[in-house]
N, CA, C and O atoms as CSV, one atom per row, in Angstrom:
chain,resi,resn,atom,element,x,y,z
A,1,UNK,N,N,-9.478,-14.990,-11.744
A,1,UNK,CA,C,-9.269,-13.571,-11.894
A,1,UNK,C,C,-9.026,-13.188,-13.328
A,1,UNK,O,O,-8.728,-14.018,-14.187
A,2,UNK,N,N,-9.161,-11.935,-13.549
A,2,UNK,CA,C,-8.949,-11.372,-14.880
A,2,UNK,C,C,-7.469,-11.127,-15.142
A,2,UNK,O,O,-6.697,-10.916,-14.207
A,3,UNK,N,N,-7.078,-11.153,-16.392
A,3,UNK,CA,C,-5.685,-10.927,-16.773
A,3,UNK,C,C,-5.447,-9.479,-17.190
A,3,UNK,O,O,-4.315,-9.095,-17.484
A,4,UNK,N,N,-6.502,-8.679,-17.217
A,4,UNK,CA,C,-6.377,-7.275,-17.592
A,4,UNK,C,C,-6.621,-6.395,-16.372
A,4,UNK,O,O,-7.454,-6.714,-15.523
A,5,UNK,N,N,-5.884,-5.278,-16.291
A,5,UNK,CA,C,-6.181,-4.363,-15.184
A,5,UNK,C,C,-7.569,-3.748,-15.359
A,5,UNK,O,O,-8.039,-3.534,-16.477
A,6,UNK,N,N,-8.196,-3.478,-14.249
A,6,UNK,CA,C,-9.504,-2.834,-14.274
A,6,UNK,C,C,-9.315,-1.338,-14.505
A,6,UNK,O,O,-8.255,-0.798,-14.188
A,7,UNK,N,N,-10.321,-0.663,-15.052
A,7,UNK,CA,C,-10.180,0.774,-15.324
A,7,UNK,C,C,-9.739,1.585,-14.100
A,7,UNK,O,O,-8.903,2.479,-14.236
A,8,UNK,N,N,-10.277,1.297,-12.914
A,8,UNK,CA,C,-9.877,2.088,-11.746
A,8,UNK,C,C,-8.411,1.847,-11.392
A,8,UNK,O,O,-7.748,2.746,-10.875
A,9,UNK,N,N,-7.893,0.638,-11.664
A,9,UNK,CA,C,-6.483,0.364,-11.392
A,9,UNK,C,C,-5.594,1.184,-12.321
A,9,UNK,O,O,-4.583,1.739,-11.891
A,10,UNK,N,N,-5.970,1.259,-13.589
A,10,UNK,CA,C,-5.197,2.059,-14.547
A,10,UNK,C,C,-5.263,3.538,-14.208
A,10,UNK,O,O,-4.249,4.234,-14.248
A,11,UNK,N,N,-6.452,4.019,-13.874
A,11,UNK,CA,C,-6.604,5.436,-13.505
A,11,UNK,C,C,-5.769,5.760,-12.275
A,11,UNK,O,O,-5.121,6.806,-12.214
A,12,UNK,N,N,-5.785,4.873,-11.309
A,12,UNK,CA,C,-5.008,5.048,-10.091
A,12,UNK,C,C,-3.511,5.082,-10.418
A,12,UNK,O,O,-2.793,5.971,-9.960
A,13,UNK,N,N,-3.054,4.128,-11.195
A,13,UNK,CA,C,-1.643,4.052,-11.560
A,13,UNK,C,C,-1.189,5.316,-12.287
A,13,UNK,O,O,-0.154,5.891,-11.951
A,14,UNK,N,N,-1.952,5.739,-13.266
A,14,UNK,CA,C,-1.597,6.944,-14.029
A,14,UNK,C,C,-1.566,8.166,-13.120
A,14,UNK,O,O,-0.649,8.983,-13.207
A,15,UNK,N,N,-2.556,8.295,-12.255
A,15,UNK,CA,C,-2.597,9.436,-11.339
A,15,UNK,C,C,-1.395,9.444,-10.405
A,15,UNK,O,O,-0.762,10.482,-10.215
A,16,UNK,N,N,-1.081,8.302,-9.828
A,16,UNK,CA,C,0.036,8.238,-8.894
A,16,UNK,C,C,1.373,8.474,-9.585
A,16,UNK,O,O,2.257,9.118,-9.021
A,17,UNK,N,N,1.526,7.961,-10.793
A,17,UNK,CA,C,2.781,8.160,-11.519
A,17,UNK,C,C,2.960,9.596,-11.987
A,17,UNK,O,O,4.073,10.013,-12.305
A,18,UNK,N,N,1.865,10.356,-12.030
A,18,UNK,CA,C,1.960,11.772,-12.381
A,18,UNK,C,C,1.881,12.644,-11.123
A,18,UNK,O,O,1.568,13.832,-11.193
A,19,UNK,N,N,2.171,12.034,-9.983
A,19,UNK,CA,C,2.276,12.725,-8.685
A,19,UNK,C,C,0.981,13.370,-8.205
A,19,UNK,O,O,1.007,14.410,-7.546
A,20,UNK,N,N,-0.132,12.762,-8.531
A,20,UNK,CA,C,-1.405,13.240,-7.999
A,20,UNK,C,C,-1.844,12.334,-6.859
A,20,UNK,O,O,-1.550,11.139,-6.853
A,21,UNK,N,N,-2.544,12.910,-5.906
A,21,UNK,CA,C,-3.084,12.135,-4.795
A,21,UNK,C,C,-4.286,11.341,-5.286
A,21,UNK,O,O,-5.000,11.773,-6.191
A,22,UNK,N,N,-4.501,10.185,-4.685
A,22,UNK,CA,C,-5.573,9.295,-5.126
A,22,UNK,C,C,-6.331,8.757,-3.915
A,22,UNK,O,O,-5.735,8.407,-2.896
A,23,UNK,N,N,-7.640,8.699,-4.045
A,23,UNK,CA,C,-8.478,8.013,-3.072
A,23,UNK,C,C,-9.204,6.921,-3.835
A,23,UNK,O,O,-9.918,7.200,-4.799
A,24,UNK,N,N,-9.023,5.673,-3.407
A,24,UNK,CA,C,-9.678,4.538,-4.048
A,24,UNK,C,C,-10.627,3.912,-3.032
A,24,UNK,O,O,-10.229,3.560,-1.921
A,25,UNK,N,N,-11.862,3.785,-3.428
A,25,UNK,CA,C,-12.851,3.118,-2.579
A,25,UNK,C,C,-13.476,2.007,-3.423
A,25,UNK,O,O,-14.149,2.256,-4.423
A,26,UNK,N,N,-13.230,0.786,-2.985
A,26,UNK,CA,C,-13.742,-0.362,-3.735
A,26,UNK,C,C,-13.974,-1.514,-2.768
A,26,UNK,O,O,-13.409,-1.546,-1.674
A,27,UNK,N,N,-14.793,-2.436,-3.175
A,27,UNK,CA,C,-15.147,-3.580,-2.336
A,27,UNK,C,C,-13.948,-4.492,-2.092
A,27,UNK,O,O,-12.976,-4.471,-2.847
A,28,UNK,N,N,-14.028,-5.281,-1.045
A,28,UNK,CA,C,-13.001,-6.278,-0.759
A,28,UNK,C,C,-12.873,-7.216,-1.958
A,28,UNK,O,O,-13.869,-7.712,-2.484
A,29,UNK,N,N,-11.636,-7.446,-2.379
A,29,UNK,CA,C,-11.389,-8.339,-3.504
A,29,UNK,C,C,-11.478,-7.668,-4.860
A,29,UNK,O,O,-11.365,-8.342,-5.884
A,30,UNK,N,N,-11.679,-6.344,-4.896
A,30,UNK,CA,C,-11.833,-5.641,-6.173
A,30,UNK,C,C,-10.506,-5.385,-6.878
A,30,UNK,O,O,-10.487,-5.091,-8.073
A,31,UNK,N,N,-9.392,-5.494,-6.145
A,31,UNK,CA,C,-8.093,-5.288,-6.779
A,31,UNK,C,C,-7.378,-4.022,-6.337
A,31,UNK,O,O,-6.540,-3.498,-7.072
A,32,UNK,N,N,-7.694,-3.526,-5.158
A,32,UNK,CA,C,-7.043,-2.308,-4.676
A,32,UNK,C,C,-5.552,-2.509,-4.435
A,32,UNK,O,O,-4.761,-1.592,-4.655
A,33,UNK,N,N,-5.163,-3.699,-3.986
A,33,UNK,CA,C,-3.747,-3.956,-3.680
A,33,UNK,C,C,-2.885,-3.723,-4.917
A,33,UNK,O,O,-1.833,-3.091,-4.818
A,34,UNK,N,N,-3.304,-4.214,-6.067
A,34,UNK,CA,C,-2.538,-3.994,-7.296
A,34,UNK,C,C,-2.397,-2.502,-7.567
A,34,UNK,O,O,-1.326,-2.033,-7.954
A,35,UNK,N,N,-3.475,-1.762,-7.364
A,35,UNK,CA,C,-3.442,-0.319,-7.592
A,35,UNK,C,C,-2.492,0.374,-6.613
A,35,UNK,O,O,-1.951,1.434,-6.929
A,36,UNK,N,N,-2.285,-0.201,-5.445
A,36,UNK,CA,C,-1.377,0.390,-4.453
A,36,UNK,C,C,0.072,-0.027,-4.679
A,36,UNK,O,O,0.986,0.776,-4.496
A,37,UNK,N,N,0.281,-1.271,-5.073
A,37,UNK,CA,C,1.639,-1.811,-5.173
A,37,UNK,C,C,2.354,-1.383,-6.451
A,37,UNK,O,O,3.530,-1.022,-6.400
A,38,UNK,N,N,1.682,-1.416,-7.580
A,38,UNK,CA,C,2.355,-1.107,-8.850
A,38,UNK,C,C,3.090,0.229,-8.855
A,38,UNK,O,O,4.252,0.273,-9.258
A,39,UNK,N,N,2.460,1.318,-8.425
A,39,UNK,CA,C,3.191,2.592,-8.441
A,39,UNK,C,C,4.430,2.575,-7.551
A,39,UNK,O,O,5.435,3.210,-7.873
A,40,UNK,N,N,4.363,1.855,-6.438
A,40,UNK,CA,C,5.515,1.792,-5.541
A,40,UNK,C,C,6.636,0.940,-6.127
A,40,UNK,O,O,7.810,1.194,-5.859
A,41,UNK,N,N,6.291,-0.053,-6.912
A,41,UNK,CA,C,7.316,-0.849,-7.584
A,41,UNK,C,C,7.984,-0.039,-8.689
A,41,UNK,O,O,9.184,-0.180,-8.924
A,42,UNK,N,N,7.216,0.804,-9.363
A,42,UNK,CA,C,7.753,1.618,-10.454
A,42,UNK,C,C,8.485,2.862,-9.958
A,42,UNK,O,O,9.366,3.377,-10.647
A,43,UNK,N,N,8.133,3.342,-8.784
A,43,UNK,CA,C,8.768,4.525,-8.188
A,43,UNK,C,C,9.064,4.237,-6.721
A,43,UNK,O,O,8.340,4.710,-5.845
A,44,UNK,N,N,10.117,3.468,-6.439
A,44,UNK,CA,C,10.369,3.031,-5.069
A,44,UNK,C,C,10.697,4.147,-4.085
A,44,UNK,O,O,10.704,3.908,-2.878
A,45,UNK,N,N,10.969,5.359,-4.563
A,45,UNK,CA,C,11.260,6.469,-3.653
A,45,UNK,C,C,9.988,7.117,-3.109
A,45,UNK,O,O,10.059,8.000,-2.255
A,46,UNK,N,N,8.838,6.688,-3.593
A,46,UNK,CA,C,7.556,7.256,-3.163
A,46,UNK,C,C,7.064,6.585,-1.885
A,46,UNK,O,O,7.502,5.493,-1.522
A,47,UNK,N,N,6.145,7.269,-1.217
A,47,UNK,CA,C,5.520,6.747,-0.007
A,47,UNK,C,C,4.016,6.730,-0.227
A,47,UNK,O,O,3.454,7.676,-0.780
A,48,UNK,N,N,3.371,5.666,0.201
A,48,UNK,CA,C,1.917,5.560,0.084
A,48,UNK,C,C,1.312,5.426,1.473
A,48,UNK,O,O,1.877,4.766,2.345
A,49,UNK,N,N,0.186,6.042,1.667
A,49,UNK,CA,C,-0.577,5.883,2.905
A,49,UNK,C,C,-1.903,5.252,2.523
A,49,UNK,O,O,-2.645,5.787,1.699
A,50,UNK,N,N,-2.188,4.126,3.119
A,50,UNK,CA,C,-3.458,3.462,2.866
A,50,UNK,C,C,-4.257,3.425,4.162
A,50,UNK,O,O,-3.695,3.249,5.244
A,51,UNK,N,N,-5.546,3.588,4.047
A,51,UNK,CA,C,-6.428,3.561,5.211
A,51,UNK,C,C,-7.318,2.332,5.092
A,51,UNK,O,O,-8.028,2.151,4.103
A,52,UNK,N,N,-7.265,1.506,6.105
A,52,UNK,CA,C,-8.014,0.260,6.121
A,52,UNK,C,C,-8.782,0.178,7.436
A,52,UNK,O,O,-8.204,0.408,8.499
A,53,UNK,N,N,-10.067,-0.143,7.384
A,53,UNK,CA,C,-10.878,-0.098,8.597
A,53,UNK,C,C,-10.659,-1.241,9.587
A,53,UNK,O,O,-11.065,-1.132,10.744
A,54,UNK,N,N,-10.040,-2.311,9.167
A,54,UNK,CA,C,-9.897,-3.475,10.039
A,54,UNK,C,C,-8.431,-3.855,10.217
A,54,UNK,O,O,-7.654,-3.821,9.263
A,55,UNK,N,N,-8.057,-4.217,11.441
A,55,UNK,CA,C,-6.673,-4.621,11.704
A,55,UNK,C,C,-6.272,-5.838,10.876
A,55,UNK,O,O,-5.132,-5.926,10.419
A,56,UNK,N,N,-7.188,-6.767,10.679
A,56,UNK,CA,C,-6.870,-7.953,9.896
A,56,UNK,C,C,-6.490,-7.569,8.462
A,56,UNK,O,O,-5.541,-8.118,7.903
A,57,UNK,N,N,-7.228,-6.630,7.870
A,57,UNK,CA,C,-6.878,-6.161,6.525
A,57,UNK,C,C,-5.552,-5.406,6.530
A,57,UNK,O,O,-4.768,-5.510,5.587
A,58,UNK,N,N,-5.308,-4.643,7.599
A,58,UNK,CA,C,-4.022,-3.953,7.710
A,58,UNK,C,C,-2.882,-4.971,7.674
A,58,UNK,O,O,-1.898,-4.797,6.955
A,59,UNK,N,N,-3.032,-6.025,8.455
A,59,UNK,CA,C,-2.009,-7.070,8.491
A,59,UNK,C,C,-1.812,-7.701,7.116
A,59,UNK,O,O,-0.682,-7.912,6.675
A,60,UNK,N,N,-2.925,-8.001,6.443
A,60,UNK,CA,C,-2.843,-8.584,5.098
A,60,UNK,C,C,-2.124,-7.652,4.138
A,60,UNK,O,O,-1.278,-8.094,3.360
A,61,UNK,N,N,-2.453,-6.364,4.186
A,61,UNK,CA,C,-1.817,-5.391,3.290
A,61,UNK,C,C,-0.319,-5.293,3.578
A,61,UNK,O,O,0.494,-5.300,2.654
A,62,UNK,N,N,0.042,-5.202,4.844
A,62,UNK,CA,C,1.462,-5.133,5.205
A,62,UNK,C,C,2.190,-6.372,4.686
A,62,UNK,O,O,3.257,-6.254,4.084
A,63,UNK,N,N,1.632,-7.539,4.910
A,63,UNK,CA,C,2.276,-8.780,4.454
A,63,UNK,C,C,2.438,-8.804,2.942
A,63,UNK,O,O,3.479,-9.220,2.432
A,64,UNK,N,N,1.417,-8.363,2.230
A,64,UNK,CA,C,1.499,-8.373,0.762
A,64,UNK,C,C,2.532,-7.370,0.256
A,64,UNK,O,O,3.291,-7.673,-0.664
A,65,UNK,N,N,2.564,-6.185,0.849
A,65,UNK,CA,C,3.562,-5.194,0.449
A,65,UNK,C,C,4.966,-5.730,0.698
A,65,UNK,O,O,5.843,-5.595,-0.155
A,66,UNK,N,N,5.182,-6.336,1.857
A,66,UNK,CA,C,6.496,-6.870,2.215
A,66,UNK,C,C,6.915,-7.976,1.246
A,66,UNK,O,O,8.094,-8.091,0.913
A,67,UNK,N,N,5.963,-8.787,0.794
A,67,UNK,CA,C,6.277,-9.837,-0.195
A,67,UNK,C,C,6.878,-9.244,-1.456
A,67,UNK,O,O,7.696,-9.888,-2.113
A,68,UNK,N,N,6.485,-8.027,-1.805
A,68,UNK,CA,C,7.002,-7.358,-2.998
A,68,UNK,C,C,8.205,-6.473,-2.687
A,68,UNK,O,O,8.668,-5.726,-3.548
A,69,UNK,N,N,8.712,-6.558,-1.456
A,69,UNK,CA,C,9.893,-5.788,-1.083
A,69,UNK,C,C,9.607,-4.336,-0.748
A,69,UNK,O,O,10.514,-3.504,-0.774
A,70,UNK,N,N,8.365,-4.022,-0.435
A,70,UNK,CA,C,7.978,-2.650,-0.110
A,70,UNK,C,C,7.839,-2.533,1.408
A,70,UNK,O,O,6.972,-3.175,2.001
A,71,UNK,N,N,8.692,-1.715,2.043
A,71,UNK,CA,C,8.566,-1.545,3.490
A,71,UNK,C,C,7.166,-1.032,3.833
A,71,UNK,O,O,6.647,-0.136,3.167
A,72,UNK,N,N,6.566,-1.600,4.865
A,72,UNK,CA,C,5.183,-1.267,5.184
A,72,UNK,C,C,4.933,-1.445,6.671
A,72,UNK,O,O,5.535,-2.307,7.312
A,73,UNK,N,N,4.047,-0.632,7.214
A,73,UNK,CA,C,3.648,-0.753,8.612
A,73,UNK,C,C,2.146,-0.528,8.711
A,73,UNK,O,O,1.545,0.119,7.854
A,74,UNK,N,N,1.560,-1.060,9.749
A,74,UNK,CA,C,0.153,-0.799,10.064
A,74,UNK,C,C,0.133,0.149,11.260
A,74,UNK,O,O,0.817,-0.089,12.254
A,75,UNK,N,N,-0.639,1.206,11.166
A,75,UNK,CA,C,-0.758,2.157,12.259
A,75,UNK,C,C,-2.188,2.109,12.769
A,75,UNK,O,O,-3.143,2.326,12.023
A,76,UNK,N,N,-2.313,1.818,14.066
A,76,UNK,CA,C,-3.619,1.763,14.709
A,76,UNK,C,C,-3.421,2.037,16.196
A,76,UNK,O,O,-2.351,2.502,16.590
A,77,UNK,N,N,-4.398,1.768,17.012
A,77,UNK,CA,C,-4.258,2.100,18.430
A,77,UNK,C,C,-3.169,1.285,19.128
A,77,UNK,O,O,-2.767,1.635,20.238
A,78,UNK,N,N,-2.686,0.220,18.513
A,78,UNK,CA,C,-1.594,-0.560,19.085
A,78,UNK,C,C,-0.221,0.028,18.761
A,78,UNK,O,O,0.775,-0.358,19.373
A,79,UNK,N,N,-0.159,0.942,17.823
A,79,UNK,CA,C,1.102,1.460,17.304
A,79,UNK,C,C,2.059,2.013,18.365
A,79,UNK,O,O,3.246,1.690,18.318
A,80,UNK,N,N,1.601,2.824,19.310
A,80,UNK,CA,C,2.579,3.375,20.268
A,80,UNK,C,C,3.363,2.308,21.022
A,80,UNK,O,O,4.445,2.594,21.535
A,81,UNK,N,N,2.848,1.096,21.101
A,81,UNK,CA,C,3.504,0.023,21.836
A,81,UNK,C,C,4.253,-0.942,20.918
A,81,UNK,O,O,4.811,-1.935,21.385
A,82,UNK,N,N,4.268,-0.655,19.616
A,82,UNK,CA,C,4.890,-1.542,18.637
A,82,UNK,C,C,6.309,-1.069,18.340
A,82,UNK,O,O,6.500,-0.123,17.576
A,83,UNK,N,N,7.296,-1.717,18.933
A,83,UNK,CA,C,8.684,-1.294,18.771
A,83,UNK,C,C,9.188,-1.492,17.336
A,83,UNK,O,O,10.123,-0.806,16.923
A,84,UNK,N,N,8.597,-2.405,16.571
A,84,UNK,CA,C,9.041,-2.623,15.191
A,84,UNK,C,C,8.685,-1.443,14.296
A,84,UNK,O,O,9.330,-1.239,13.267
A,85,UNK,N,N,7.680,-0.668,14.661
A,85,UNK,CA,C,7.281,0.497,13.866
A,85,UNK,C,C,8.456,1.433,13.651
A,85,UNK,O,O,8.668,1.928,12.544
A,86,UNK,N,N,9.193,1.667,14.674
A,86,UNK,CA,C,10.270,2.657,14.604
A,86,UNK,C,C,11.469,2.129,13.843
A,86,UNK,O,O,12.358,2.913,13.508
A,87,UNK,N,N,11.536,0.833,13.552
A,87,UNK,CA,C,12.631,0.267,12.774
A,87,UNK,C,C,12.383,0.329,11.275
A,87,UNK,O,O,13.340,0.229,10.508
A,88,UNK,N,N,11.150,0.489,10.822
A,88,UNK,CA,C,10.837,0.487,9.388
A,88,UNK,C,C,11.506,1.653,8.697
A,88,UNK,O,O,12.104,1.478,7.636
A,89,UNK,N,N,11.421,2.829,9.269
A,89,UNK,CA,C,12.016,4.011,8.639
A,89,UNK,C,C,13.523,3.839,8.497
A,89,UNK,O,O,14.082,4.179,7.455
A,90,UNK,N,N,14.187,3.321,9.517
A,90,UNK,CA,C,15.617,3.112,9.446
A,90,UNK,C,C,15.988,2.126,8.351
A,90,UNK,O,O,16.937,2.365,7.605
A,91,UNK,N,N,15.261,1.025,8.241
A,91,UNK,CA,C,15.580,0.032,7.220
A,91,UNK,C,C,15.246,0.554,5.816
A,91,UNK,O,O,15.877,0.146,4.840
A,92,UNK,N,N,14.262,1.451,5.710
A,92,UNK,CA,C,13.871,2.021,4.412
A,92,UNK,C,C,14.896,3.027,3.922
A,92,UNK,O,O,15.085,3.164,2.714
A,93,UNK,N,N,15.571,3.745,4.837
A,93,UNK,CA,C,16.512,4.788,4.423
A,93,UNK,C,C,17.926,4.272,4.243
A,93,UNK,O,O,18.789,5.010,3.769
A,94,UNK,N,N,18.182,3.051,4.598
A,94,UNK,CA,C,19.547,2.514,4.480
A,94,UNK,C,C,19.783,1.903,3.124
A,94,UNK,O,O,20.875,1.405,2.853
């Protein structure tokens, strides 16, 4: 991998840190996770919504966010039956 952020990652970071909404569309492995995680690490009071087409990617994103200490959940058709979903907000506000 590269040691420098890609232009879209920098643009995303700057936009999010200046409170603008961002839509990032890039191929798998392009570095979207860094663009999503950095702003949340720098501004932990913010909330991000990411849309991922596959449950497996949702799981990967949730796991990666949690590794960095960022509360995260995956919302899909299984969500109404997922009791852990309702605990994330409580743990995030405490």
